[in-house]
N, C-alpha and C positions, 0 to 999 in steps of 0.2 A: 396435405396435412399428415403429420406424423400418426404412427400408429398408436393406439390407445393403451395406456398403462394403467392396469387395474390394481389397486392397493386394497388390502383387506385389514381393517382394524378388527381384531378377532374377539377381544376380551374386555379391554378397557379396565377401568377400576371401579365402575358403579354397578354394571349388570350382574345380577345374580340368577341362580337357575330358578328362584322362585319367581322372578320376572319373566324368564324364558328358559326352559329346560335345556335348550340346545347351546346356551352360552358355554364355551370351553373353559375349563378352569385349571385342570391338571395339565402338567408338560405332555402327558400322552394325548389328551383330548385336544389341545392345541396343535399339536404335530399332525393328528389325523385330520383336523379340519384344514390345515395347511395344504395337506396332500390333496384332499377333495377340492379344494378351491383352486389349486394350481392345475389340476386336470380340467377344471372348468374354464380356466383362461386368466386366473390372477397370476401376478408375477412378484408382487412386492407385499410384504407383511408387517404391519405394525404390531409390536409385541409388548405386551404387558406381562407382570408376574403376580400371582397370588400365593399365599401362605397355605398351610396345611388346612386351615378353616375356611378358605376361600376369599379371605380379605387381601386388599391390594397390599404390596409389599415392594420395598426397594433391595430386599436381600439378594445379593449378587449371585448366591448360590441357586436361587430360584430362577434367575435369568438364565445361569450357565445350562441348567437342566432343560429349560424350554428351547434354548438354541441347539443343545446337544440332540434332542429328539427330533427337531425341525430338519437338521442337517442330515440325520439318519435316514428320514423318509422323503425328503425333498430337497436334495443338495444344490439343485440349479437355482433356487429362488433367491431373492433379494431380502435380507433381514434388516429391518428398521426398529431399533429398540426405544422404548419411551423413556423420556427423562422427566415425566410429568410430576407434579406437586401433591397430587391427592394421596399418594401412598407415604409421603413423608416430605419434610422440607429442609433436612440436612443436605447442605450443598455437596459435600463429598459422595454422599450416597446417591444423589441425583446424577452426578457426574460419572459414578462408576460403570453404568450400562455403556456409555461412549467409550471408556476405557477398555472395554472388551473387544474393540474394534470391529464392530458390526460395519457393513458398507454404509448404513445410513443410522440415522438416530434423530428423533424429534426435538425441535428447539423452539419453544414459544418465546417470542421476543417482547413480552410485555405482561401485564397484570390485566385481568378483568374479572367481572363478577359471573359466578356459575351457581347453580342451585345450592344454597346453604352455605357457600364459602366465597371467599375472595380468593382467586386462583392468582398466586402472588409470584410475580417475577421481577424482582427489584433491578434497578439499572446496575447495581453492583453484581448481583448473581448473573444478570445476563452477560456481562464482560467476563466473569470468571469462567461461564460454560463455553462462551466463545473461544476463550483461550484454550480450553480443553479440546475443542473441535479443531483449532489450529494445530496443537501438539500432536494429535492423533491421526490427523488427515481423514476423519471421518465425515462424510457428506452430512450437513444438517439438512433436515426439511424444516423450513420455517413455518411454524403454525400460527397462522393469523386469524384471530378472533375479531379483531379491530383494526381500522385502517392504520392507526399509528404504529403498529407491529411492523408495517412494511418499512416505514421510515427509520424504525430502530435497526432493522437488518441491514438496511442501506448504510446507516451510520457505522455498523460493525465492519461492513465491507470496506468502507472509505478508511478505516482504521487499520485494515489488513488482517483483522481477526477471523474473518470468514471469507472464503474465496468464490468468485463467480465461476460461471454462470449459477445464480442461485435457483433452487427449487422451493416454491411455495405451496402450502396446503392451506385453502380457504375454509375455516371451519364456521359453517353458518347455520343459525336457527337454534343455538344453544340459549336457553332462557337466561336474560341478562346481558346478552351480547348482540352481534349484528343479526338481524332477522335473516331467515333463509329464503330470501327472494331473488328472482332472476335479475333484477336491477341491481342489487348489491354485488352479485357475483360478477356482472359485467363490469362494474365500477372498479372492483378489486383487480379482475384480470387486466384492465386497461390502465392500473395504477403501478404496475411493476416494470422494471428495466426490460428494454428489448433483448432478447436472447435467454431470458429466464423462462423456465417451466413451471406449470403450475397444475395443480388438483384440486378437486372441492370434496369436502365431506360434508354432506348436508345432514343435518340432525333430525331424526325422527320422520315425520311426514315430508320433509324437505328432501330427504336422501334422494329418491328416485327422480323427482323432477329436476333437482339441481344437477344429477349425473347426466341426464338426458342433454341438459343445457350445455353442459361442459363437453360432452361428446361432439356436440354440433360446433361449438366455438374453437374446438381444437385443444382444449385443455385435457386433463386426465382426471380419472374418477377414484374415490375412496368410497368403499361400502364396508359393512361389518356390523356386528352385534354390538360393538362399542358405541356406535352411533345411533343404531336403529334397531328395535326389536321386533318389528312386524313387517310384513308385506303390505303392498298397498291394498290388498282386500281386508287387511285386518288380522289376518291369520298370523300364527308365530313364525318368524323368520328364522333361516338358518344361514351361516356364512355362505355355503355353497349355492344356495338358492338365490341369495343378493347377486352373487358374481354371474349367476347364469341368466339373471333378468337383465344385468348391464351388458352381457355379451350379445343377447338377443336384440336390445335397442341399438347398440352400435351396428350390428349387422343390417338391420332394417335401414339404417342411414348410410351404409356403405363404409363404415369406418373399420379398418382392420385392427386386430388385436396384437398388441406387442408380446413377443416372448422374452424371456429373461435377458437374453444377451442384448437383444434389441432395446429393452428397456434400460439396460446399462448405458448403451450408446446414448439414447435420448437425454438421460440424466447425467451424462458426463461422468460415470464413474469408472474407475480403473479395473478392468477385468482380472487384472493380476492381484488385485486386493479381495477378490471374491471370498477367500477361505482363510484370510488372516485371523479371523476370529477362532478358528479351530485350535490355534496355539495358546488361547486363553481360557478354554472351557475344560481342558483335560485336568 
């Protein structure tokens, strides 16, 4: 079994400090959390941006500042920028984080219902964003809320717009989408091509149980305040505490934790491209 890659979704678009005072909002807070989580065992960081009022934004300058501070305090980690639609639906704005040339970026290959919104990713937009991934050489993480999103990704691969081996993140437990059950995780993990890698992002109470399941099944794990604001005992979570909990579970079952370069090998990332983003944030 490969070593375990721990991803942290630090901030997201929805959580506020009123919901949990530990949600990192500013570039400085995000970078500090990255350093603490990296020290605890995380290697991959899913990064959003917020404006001066704490609202989600696609302002590329905010993304640049987040990356700049992360690279100053934790140059070894893998940065994965978000292309999500909650901060805005403009196609070019959503694609701009990919054009910053991070090692990875998120790519939701379909539409689904989320609380209060339709999370819209039309077939036309999906092909547009896939072309941006192809042109930049950035590795997409295929975000899967529903089974059909796997098939959409395989269609894009067949057309030559994204390259294998693919990496999937199964987002389970979001209201309106696939429930966060072990049965669903097993089904999705068995529905992807051989040689693919995968992680699971369990939402809210599903986070730790599904993380434990993924550790045993040989998948990888995403935790963080974007997905879950509390620890299993109901107390407010922090990003480092969530990482520490996953590390303890993995060690109990004998699964080793991947370092940054080991994660790059597992994910088929080119180490030579680790710092391409530095040329775009100055």
